[in-house]
N, C-alpha and C positions, 0 to 999 in steps of 0.2 A: 691412444696416447698414454705413455707411462710417466710423463712429466709435463711441465708447462711449456717446454720448448718444442713439443710436437714429436719427440722421439718415440720410437716403437720398441717393443720387446723383441729381441732376437730369439732364435729357437732354444737358447740356453736360459732364457728369462732375464737377460741383461738389458736394462733400459739403455737404448742407444747403441747396443752391441752390434757387432758385424757378422756374427755367426749365422750362416744361412742354412746349414745342414748338419745334423747329428743323427744319422740313420740308426746307429746302434744304441743310442740313448745312454752313452757312457759319460756324458758331460764334457766331452772334448769335440771341438768342431772337426768335421770330417777332413777339412784341408789342413788340420794341424795334428792329425793322428801320427803317432810314431809306432811303426811296426817292429815287432821283435818278440822274443821269448819272455813271457810274463810269469813263469814258474820259478819262484825264488830258490828252489832246490836244484834247478838245472845248472849245468856247468857253463852254459852260455846265456844266463839270465841277463836281461836288459832292464835295468832299473828305470830307464826313461820311457820304456814302451807303454803305450796306452791301448794298443790293440794287438792281441796275440796272433802271430802269423803261423803258428804250428811248427816253428823251427827249434823248439826246445830239444836239448840233447842231454845225454848222461855220459859219464866217464865209462869207458869200457874197462875190461879186465887189465889192460896195460896202462890205464890212466889217460887215455886219449879222449878228449871231449868229442862225442859223436862218433867215436871209433866203432868198428864192427866186431872186435874181438870180445865175445861174451865169456870165454873161458881161457884160462892160461894153463898150458900143460908143461910140466917139468918131467923129463924122462931121466930116471936114475938107473942104477944097476938093478934090473929086474922089477922095478916099481914105477908105475905111472901115476903121477899126482895131478889132478885137475882142480884148479881153483875156480870157484863160482862166486859171483857177486850177488849178495842178497841185500835188498833195501828194507829197512824198517822205519816207518814213520810214526810219530806220536803227536798228539795234540792235547795240550793242557792249558786252560785259561788263556787262550789266544797266543800261546807260545808253541810254535811248531819246530820240530827238530827232525833231522833225518840222519841216520847213521848207516853206513854201508859196511857190512861185515864180509870177510872173506872166509869161505868154508872150503875145506879140502876133502876130497875123496880120493882114495887110492886103490889100486888093484895090482896084483902081480901080473907081470907080462912075460 
């Protein structure tokens, strides 16, 4: 008993609580888990998610979230330019930032 009323601790340690299962030990009852992308840098980040479902996506070269175009090609007069996305992540004093740069390479065709 966790109090004088005969209440028991639930799996989260709440006296008189109703949580019966928290298999991944993340502090959220299994029946209350919200599935979604938990990577704050992903274009489909779900702020409310408590369990990552592997759905995180990035913008492709055309700016489509989860798109498949990893390069963008522009064909000009005798020159082919391919744009590549490059991600650079930094971490300083619990502040994370991510910048995506576009690099171009070209070749005569």
